[in-house]
DRENPA-3360 file (N, C-alpha, C; in nm, 2 decimals, always signed):
BEGIN
1 = MKKIFVVV = +1.47/+3.89/+25.42/+1.48/+4.03/+25.43/+1.62/+4.09/+25.47 ~ +1.66/+4.04/+25.55/+1.81/+4.04/+25.66/+1.93/+3.98/+25.52 ~ +1.90/+3.93/+25.48/+1.99/+3.86/+25.36/+2.00/+3.95/+25.24 ~ +1.86/+4.03/+25.21/+1.89/+4.11/+25.07/+1.93/+4.27/+25.14 ~ +1.94/+4.29/+25.24/+1.98/+4.44/+25.29/+2.13/+4.39/+25.30 ~ +2.16/+4.28/+25.35/+2.34/+4.26/+25.37/+2.38/+4.24/+25.18 ~ +2.32/+4.19/+25.10/+2.36/+4.16/+24.98/+2.36/+4.31/+24.92 ~ +2.23/+4.43/+24.94/+2.23/+4.55/+24.87/+2.35/+4.63/+24.93;
9 = LAMMGLMT = +2.38/+4.62/+25.09/+2.46/+4.73/+25.19/+2.64/+4.67/+25.08 ~ +2.62/+4.58/+25.05/+2.77/+4.47/+25.02/+2.78/+4.56/+24.83 ~ +2.67/+4.55/+24.78/+2.69/+4.63/+24.64/+2.70/+4.74/+24.67 ~ +2.64/+4.80/+24.72/+2.69/+4.97/+24.74/+2.81/+4.98/+24.79 ~ +2.87/+4.88/+24.89/+3.04/+4.92/+24.92/+3.12/+4.88/+24.79 ~ +3.07/+4.74/+24.69/+3.17/+4.81/+24.58/+3.14/+4.88/+24.46 ~ +3.00/+4.93/+24.47/+3.01/+5.05/+24.38/+3.08/+5.17/+24.42 ~ +3.08/+5.19/+24.53/+3.14/+5.31/+24.59/+3.31/+5.31/+24.56;
17 = SCNQAVEK = +3.36/+5.17/+24.58/+3.52/+5.12/+24.61/+3.54/+5.18/+24.46 ~ +3.48/+5.10/+24.36/+3.47/+5.15/+24.21/+3.48/+5.27/+24.17 ~ +3.41/+5.34/+24.25/+3.40/+5.53/+24.22/+3.53/+5.62/+24.25 ~ +3.59/+5.57/+24.36/+3.62/+5.61/+24.42/+3.81/+5.65/+24.32 ~ +3.81/+5.78/+24.32/+3.94/+5.79/+24.25/+4.09/+5.79/+24.30 ~ +4.15/+5.74/+24.18/+4.32/+5.73/+24.26/+4.40/+5.83/+24.22 ~ +4.46/+5.90/+24.31/+4.53/+6.01/+24.27/+4.68/+5.96/+24.23 ~ +4.69/+6.03/+24.12/+4.84/+5.97/+24.03/+4.89/+6.13/+23.98;
25 = SVTGVVCD = +5.03/+6.09/+23.93/+5.10/+6.22/+23.86/+5.18/+6.17/+23.79 ~ +5.21/+6.28/+23.65/+5.27/+6.21/+23.57/+5.36/+6.34/+23.47 ~ +5.46/+6.34/+23.47/+5.56/+6.44/+23.38/+5.65/+6.38/+23.25 ~ +5.59/+6.47/+23.21/+5.64/+6.44/+23.06/+5.66/+6.55/+22.97 ~ +5.68/+6.55/+22.79/+5.69/+6.64/+22.77/+5.56/+6.70/+22.68 ~ +5.49/+6.77/+22.65/+5.35/+6.80/+22.58/+5.36/+6.76/+22.43 ~ +5.30/+6.62/+22.41/+5.31/+6.63/+22.26/+5.18/+6.67/+22.20 ~ +5.10/+6.68/+22.27/+4.95/+6.72/+22.22/+4.82/+6.81/+22.33;
33 = ATMNGVTV = +4.78/+6.90/+22.28/+4.69/+6.92/+22.38/+4.56/+7.03/+22.30 ~ +4.45/+7.02/+22.38/+4.35/+7.06/+22.30/+4.28/+7.18/+22.44 ~ +4.15/+7.15/+22.40/+4.11/+7.25/+22.52/+4.05/+7.18/+22.61 ~ +4.07/+7.08/+22.59/+4.00/+6.95/+22.69/+4.10/+6.85/+22.76 ~ +4.18/+6.85/+22.71/+4.29/+6.76/+22.78/+4.47/+6.79/+22.72 ~ +4.53/+6.73/+22.75/+4.67/+6.73/+22.73/+4.73/+6.55/+22.74 ~ +4.83/+6.58/+22.63/+4.88/+6.41/+22.61/+5.02/+6.41/+22.62 ~ +5.09/+6.39/+22.73/+5.24/+6.40/+22.74/+5.28/+6.27/+22.75;
41 = VTVDNDTV = +5.45/+6.27/+22.67/+5.51/+6.16/+22.66/+5.66/+6.17/+22.76 ~ +5.61/+6.07/+22.87/+5.72/+6.06/+22.99/+5.87/+5.99/+22.93 ~ +5.96/+6.05/+23.02/+6.07/+5.97/+22.99/+6.06/+5.81/+22.97 ~ +5.97/+5.75/+22.99/+5.93/+5.57/+22.98/+5.90/+5.56/+22.87 ~ +5.87/+5.67/+22.76/+5.83/+5.66/+22.64/+5.64/+5.65/+22.65 ~ +5.61/+5.63/+22.72/+5.45/+5.63/+22.78/+5.38/+5.74/+22.73 ~ +5.28/+5.72/+22.70/+5.19/+5.84/+22.62/+5.05/+5.83/+22.72 ~ +5.08/+5.93/+22.79/+4.95/+5.92/+22.87/+4.86/+6.09/+22.88;
49 = FVSTLDAK = +4.73/+6.05/+22.83/+4.62/+6.17/+22.80/+4.50/+6.17/+22.95 ~ +4.54/+6.33/+23.00/+4.44/+6.36/+23.08/+4.38/+6.50/+23.06 ~ +4.26/+6.46/+23.13/+4.15/+6.57/+23.08/+4.18/+6.71/+23.16 ~ +4.17/+6.84/+23.12/+4.20/+6.92/+23.15/+4.08/+7.01/+23.20 ~ +3.97/+6.95/+23.16/+3.84/+7.02/+23.17/+3.81/+7.12/+23.33 ~ +3.83/+7.04/+23.42/+3.82/+7.12/+23.57/+3.92/+7.13/+23.64 ~ +4.06/+7.12/+23.55/+4.17/+7.15/+23.64/+4.18/+7.32/+23.65 ~ +4.26/+7.30/+23.79/+4.30/+7.44/+23.85/+4.44/+7.44/+23.79;
57 = DAGYTGNS = +4.50/+7.57/+23.76/+4.65/+7.56/+23.78/+4.71/+7.61/+23.88 ~ +4.80/+7.51/+23.89/+4.93/+7.54/+24.03/+5.04/+7.55/+23.97 ~ +5.13/+7.67/+24.02/+5.21/+7.69/+24.01/+5.28/+7.75/+23.84 ~ +5.20/+7.80/+23.78/+5.22/+7.84/+23.67/+5.14/+7.98/+23.62 ~ +5.24/+8.11/+23.61/+5.17/+8.20/+23.62/+5.09/+8.23/+23.50 ~ +5.11/+8.19/+23.41/+4.99/+8.19/+23.27/+4.88/+8.11/+23.29 ~ +4.79/+8.11/+23.19/+4.68/+8.00/+23.20/+4.69/+7.86/+23.12 ~ +4.81/+7.85/+23.05/+4.84/+7.76/+22.96/+4.96/+7.70/+22.98;
65 = FALNDTLT = +4.98/+7.61/+22.87/+5.15/+7.54/+22.85/+5.12/+7.53/+22.71 ~ +5.24/+7.49/+22.62/+5.28/+7.50/+22.48/+5.31/+7.37/+22.45 ~ +5.31/+7.30/+22.36/+5.35/+7.21/+22.29/+5.54/+7.20/+22.34 ~ +5.57/+7.08/+22.35/+5.71/+7.05/+22.37/+5.74/+7.14/+22.55 ~ +5.65/+7.20/+22.62/+5.65/+7.21/+22.75/+5.70/+7.10/+22.82 ~ +5.77/+7.09/+22.95/+5.78/+6.96/+23.02/+5.66/+6.99/+23.12 ~ +5.58/+6.94/+23.14/+5.45/+6.94/+23.23/+5.44/+6.79/+23.34 ~ +5.38/+6.87/+23.47/+5.39/+6.78/+23.59/+5.26/+6.77/+23.56;
73 = VDYKVMDG = +5.15/+6.68/+23.58/+5.03/+6.69/+23.59/+4.96/+6.61/+23.70 ~ +4.92/+6.67/+23.78/+4.85/+6.60/+23.90/+4.70/+6.52/+23.89 ~ +4.67/+6.44/+23.90/+4.53/+6.39/+23.84/+4.48/+6.25/+23.92 ~ +4.35/+6.24/+23.90/+4.28/+6.12/+23.96/+4.20/+6.06/+23.84 ~ +4.24/+5.93/+23.89/+4.15/+5.86/+23.78/+4.03/+5.81/+23.82 ~ +3.90/+5.85/+23.72/+3.78/+5.85/+23.78/+3.71/+5.80/+23.66 ~ +3.63/+5.67/+23.73/+3.55/+5.62/+23.60/+3.64/+5.54/+23.48 ~ +3.79/+5.52/+23.52/+3.85/+5.49/+23.39/+3.93/+5.63/+23.31;
81 = INVAESWQ = +3.86/+5.75/+23.30/+3.96/+5.87/+23.28/+4.08/+5.97/+23.39 ~ +4.14/+5.98/+23.34/+4.21/+6.08/+23.37/+4.19/+6.20/+23.40 ~ +4.18/+6.27/+23.51/+4.13/+6.39/+23.50/+4.22/+6.46/+23.63 ~ +4.28/+6.59/+23.57/+4.33/+6.66/+23.61/+4.35/+6.73/+23.73 ~ +4.39/+6.72/+23.86/+4.37/+6.85/+23.94/+4.44/+6.98/+23.93 ~ +4.56/+6.94/+23.91/+4.68/+7.05/+23.88/+4.79/+7.02/+23.79 ~ +4.87/+7.14/+23.77/+4.96/+7.11/+23.65/+5.07/+7.23/+23.70 ~ +5.18/+7.18/+23.68/+5.34/+7.30/+23.67/+5.39/+7.26/+23.57;
89 = VKPVVAEL = +5.43/+7.39/+23.50/+5.48/+7.37/+23.39/+5.61/+7.42/+23.37 ~ +5.72/+7.36/+23.33/+5.87/+7.40/+23.31/+5.89/+7.44/+23.14 ~ +5.86/+7.57/+23.11/+5.90/+7.58/+22.95/+6.04/+7.53/+22.92 ~ +6.02/+7.53/+22.80/+6.20/+7.48/+22.75/+6.27/+7.57/+22.75 ~ +6.37/+7.55/+22.78/+6.48/+7.66/+22.83/+6.60/+7.58/+22.72 ~ +6.61/+7.64/+22.62/+6.72/+7.62/+22.54/+6.86/+7.63/+22.62 ~ +6.92/+7.72/+22.64/+7.05/+7.73/+22.75/+7.07/+7.62/+22.84 ~ +6.94/+7.57/+22.89/+6.99/+7.44/+22.95/+7.07/+7.34/+22.89;
97 = IIGAWTKP = +7.07/+7.32/+22.77/+7.10/+7.20/+22.69/+7.25/+7.25/+22.69 ~ +7.31/+7.35/+22.68/+7.44/+7.37/+22.64/+7.51/+7.35/+22.72 ~ +7.65/+7.28/+22.72/+7.75/+7.22/+22.82/+7.77/+7.06/+22.75 ~ +7.87/+7.02/+22.86/+7.91/+6.90/+22.83/+7.82/+6.76/+22.89 ~ +7.78/+6.67/+22.80/+7.71/+6.55/+22.83/+7.76/+6.47/+22.84 ~ +7.77/+6.35/+22.91/+7.80/+6.19/+22.88/+7.74/+6.09/+22.92 ~ +7.77/+5.97/+22.87/+7.65/+5.83/+22.96/+7.76/+5.72/+22.95 ~ +7.75/+5.62/+23.02/+7.85/+5.52/+23.03/+7.85/+5.46/+22.90;
105 = ISGMDGED = +7.96/+5.41/+22.83/+7.96/+5.35/+22.70/+7.93/+5.19/+22.75 ~ +7.83/+5.14/+22.67/+7.76/+5.01/+22.72/+7.88/+4.88/+22.69 ~ +7.90/+4.83/+22.77/+8.00/+4.70/+22.78/+8.10/+4.71/+22.85 ~ +8.17/+4.89/+22.85/+8.29/+4.91/+22.87/+8.31/+4.97/+22.98 ~ +8.46/+5.01/+23.03/+8.47/+5.13/+23.11/+8.48/+5.27/+23.07 ~ +8.46/+5.37/+23.13/+8.43/+5.50/+23.05/+8.33/+5.55/+23.02 ~ +8.34/+5.68/+22.98/+8.19/+5.75/+22.92/+8.23/+5.79/+22.82 ~ +8.11/+5.82/+22.72/+8.13/+5.90/+22.59/+8.05/+6.01/+22.60;
113 = GFLLAADG = +8.03/+6.10/+22.51/+7.94/+6.18/+22.49/+7.94/+6.29/+22.38 ~ +7.91/+6.42/+22.46/+7.88/+6.54/+22.34/+7.92/+6.64/+22.43 ~ +7.98/+6.78/+22.38/+7.98/+6.92/+22.41/+7.90/+7.00/+22.33 ~ +7.79/+7.09/+22.39/+7.72/+7.16/+22.30/+7.70/+7.30/+22.32 ~ +7.79/+7.40/+22.25/+7.87/+7.51/+22.29/+7.74/+7.60/+22.23 ~ +7.74/+7.74/+22.27/+7.62/+7.83/+22.30/+7.64/+7.88/+22.11 ~ +7.74/+7.87/+22.06/+7.74/+7.95/+21.92/+7.68/+7.80/+21.83 ~ +7.64/+7.70/+21.87/+7.59/+7.58/+21.80/+7.68/+7.48/+21.80;
121 = KAASINSA = +7.81/+7.50/+21.79/+7.90/+7.42/+21.78/+7.89/+7.31/+21.89 ~ +7.92/+7.16/+21.84/+7.93/+7.05/+21.89/+8.07/+7.00/+21.86 ~ +8.12/+6.93/+21.99/+8.25/+6.84/+21.99/+8.20/+6.67/+22.04 ~ +8.31/+6.62/+22.03/+8.26/+6.42/+22.10/+8.37/+6.47/+22.22 ~ +8.32/+6.37/+22.29/+8.39/+6.37/+22.42/+8.42/+6.20/+22.41 ~ +8.53/+6.18/+22.41/+8.60/+6.04/+22.44/+8.56/+5.95/+22.33 ~ +8.54/+6.04/+22.22/+8.47/+5.92/+22.11/+8.59/+5.95/+21.95 ~ +8.64/+5.88/+21.89/+8.74/+5.93/+21.79/+8.65/+5.87/+21.67;
129 = TLVYKTWK = +8.55/+5.80/+21.68/+8.48/+5.73/+21.55/+8.35/+5.79/+21.51 ~ +8.30/+5.89/+21.62/+8.19/+5.98/+21.59/+8.20/+6.10/+21.62 ~ +8.21/+6.17/+21.55/+8.30/+6.35/+21.57/+8.13/+6.42/+21.55 ~ +8.12/+6.50/+21.63/+8.02/+6.57/+21.65/+8.06/+6.70/+21.58 ~ +7.94/+6.77/+21.52/+8.00/+6.89/+21.44/+7.95/+7.03/+21.47 ~ +7.79/+6.99/+21.47/+7.71/+7.13/+21.51/+7.58/+7.09/+21.57 ~ +7.51/+7.16/+21.64/+7.38/+7.11/+21.68/+7.24/+7.27/+21.70 ~ +7.15/+7.20/+21.68/+7.04/+7.29/+21.71/+6.92/+7.23/+21.77;
137 = REGDKLIM = +6.88/+7.33/+21.87/+6.73/+7.30/+21.94/+6.61/+7.32/+21.84 ~ +6.53/+7.22/+21.81/+6.36/+7.28/+21.74/+6.27/+7.19/+21.80 ~ +6.20/+7.25/+21.91/+6.12/+7.22/+22.00/+6.17/+7.11/+22.08 ~ +6.13/+7.02/+22.11/+6.16/+6.88/+22.13/+6.29/+6.79/+22.10 ~ +6.31/+6.86/+21.97/+6.41/+6.82/+21.85/+6.53/+6.84/+21.90 ~ +6.64/+6.74/+21.92/+6.78/+6.79/+21.94/+6.87/+6.74/+21.77 ~ +6.89/+6.82/+21.69/+6.93/+6.79/+21.59/+7.08/+6.81/+21.59 ~ +7.18/+6.71/+21.56/+7.32/+6.72/+21.50/+7.38/+6.69/+21.39;
145 = DIESIGNG = +7.48/+6.75/+21.36/+7.55/+6.71/+21.24/+7.63/+6.64/+21.29 ~ +7.67/+6.50/+21.26/+7.77/+6.39/+21.26/+7.89/+6.35/+21.18 ~ +7.98/+6.33/+21.20/+8.09/+6.24/+21.12/+8.09/+6.11/+21.14 ~ +8.10/+6.00/+21.07/+8.14/+5.86/+21.11/+8.25/+5.84/+21.04 ~ +8.31/+5.81/+21.14/+8.50/+5.79/+21.08/+8.52/+5.61/+21.13 ~ +8.56/+5.55/+21.02/+8.61/+5.41/+21.02/+8.61/+5.36/+20.91 ~ +8.70/+5.27/+20.89/+8.74/+5.15/+20.80/+8.76/+5.25/+20.65 ~ +8.83/+5.37/+20.70/+8.90/+5.45/+20.59/+8.81/+5.56/+20.52;
153 = QTIASTDT = +8.67/+5.55/+20.59/+8.58/+5.65/+20.50/+8.52/+5.72/+20.62 ~ +8.47/+5.84/+20.56/+8.40/+5.96/+20.66/+8.25/+5.99/+20.61 ~ +8.17/+5.93/+20.67/+8.04/+5.94/+20.66/+7.94/+6.08/+20.71 ~ +7.93/+6.16/+20.68/+7.87/+6.26/+20.72/+7.67/+6.24/+20.74 ~ +7.64/+6.28/+20.83/+7.48/+6.26/+20.87/+7.44/+6.35/+20.96 ~ +7.27/+6.35/+20.97/+7.24/+6.44/+21.07/+7.13/+6.35/+21.20 ~ +7.14/+6.37/+21.30/+7.09/+6.28/+21.40/+6.97/+6.34/+21.42 ~ +6.84/+6.30/+21.45/+6.75/+6.42/+21.49/+6.67/+6.33/+21.62;
161 = MNVLKLDK = +6.68/+6.36/+21.73/+6.64/+6.27/+21.86/+6.53/+6.37/+21.93 ~ +6.46/+6.27/+21.97/+6.37/+6.33/+22.08/+6.43/+6.38/+22.22 ~ +6.39/+6.49/+22.28/+6.42/+6.54/+22.40/+6.33/+6.50/+22.50 ~ +6.35/+6.38/+22.57/+6.21/+6.34/+22.67/+6.24/+6.40/+22.79 ~ +6.33/+6.47/+22.83/+6.39/+6.54/+22.96/+6.51/+6.56/+22.96 ~ +6.51/+6.71/+23.01/+6.61/+6.78/+23.02/+6.61/+6.89/+23.13 ~ +6.69/+6.86/+23.23/+6.71/+6.96/+23.36/+6.84/+6.99/+23.40 ~ +6.87/+7.05/+23.46/+7.03/+7.08/+23.49/+7.09/+6.97/+23.51;
169 = DSLILNNG = +7.10/+6.87/+23.58/+7.17/+6.75/+23.55/+7.16/+6.60/+23.49 ~ +7.06/+6.65/+23.40/+7.02/+6.51/+23.30/+6.95/+6.54/+23.17 ~ +6.97/+6.46/+23.08/+6.95/+6.48/+22.95/+6.92/+6.38/+22.87 ~ +6.76/+6.31/+22.86/+6.78/+6.20/+22.79/+6.69/+6.19/+22.68 ~ +6.73/+6.15/+22.59/+6.73/+6.14/+22.42/+6.66/+6.00/+22.38 ~ +6.58/+6.02/+22.31/+6.51/+5.93/+22.22/+6.54/+5.94/+22.09 ~ +6.64/+5.81/+22.01/+6.70/+5.82/+21.90/+6.66/+5.72/+21.82 ~ +6.53/+5.71/+21.75/+6.48/+5.60/+21.68/+6.42/+5.50/+21.76;
177 = GMIMRYHR = +6.41/+5.51/+21.93/+6.37/+5.41/+21.98/+6.46/+5.34/+22.10 ~ +6.59/+5.43/+21.99/+6.70/+5.42/+22.14/+6.69/+5.52/+22.27 ~ +6.68/+5.49/+22.37/+6.66/+5.55/+22.46/+6.84/+5.59/+22.54 ~ +6.85/+5.74/+22.53/+7.02/+5.76/+22.59/+7.02/+5.81/+22.71 ~ +7.05/+5.77/+22.79/+7.01/+5.87/+22.89/+7.18/+5.94/+22.95 ~ +7.18/+6.06/+22.93/+7.33/+6.15/+22.95/+7.30/+6.23/+23.10 ~ +7.39/+6.25/+23.16/+7.44/+6.36/+23.28/+7.52/+6.44/+23.23 ~ +7.50/+6.58/+23.32/+7.61/+6.67/+23.29/+7.72/+6.63/+23.35;
185 = VRE = +7.85/+6.67/+23.25/+7.97/+6.68/+23.32/+7.99/+6.82/+23.41 ~ +8.02/+6.80/+23.53/+8.07/+6.90/+23.60/+8.25/+6.95/+23.61 ~ +8.23/+7.07/+23.60/+8.41/+7.10/+23.60/+8.46/+7.10/+23.76;
% end
């Protein structure tokens, strides 16, 4: 009888430990939202779904968030399901992207990048062969008209990149699967 009691207690302990919630947090851009949940894409390009059925709103004065908002969700994993505890919304602020942005040049010394002006004009920084002309923002997309100059040819094109992260100091873009990490140039 003692052996059965010990086995039952051990099984109850295992069941309890399996049902304990693991607390987590994720920050990303809202790519899908329903009445029951939200899906965000993180800076690492991971897609995470979190149920919002029982969530409380922490830090946002409105009742909801919108596509392309940057969202931080605190959640618990319960029985394999991500269940939101609370969230904080950082609405997309177009003016935040205005300014000079650079990144290290791969395999070389120095940095290159671009300047995004408030009037929609763009300029290259430290790049003679890739000339930025204009830019615009549509939701989580940064769309830039560029000219590639080389070998005696000029080829005009448009780059459409996903904005994965934007804050006062950093801009992370996904350009067809290539992640580019820029930092703001301070004067």
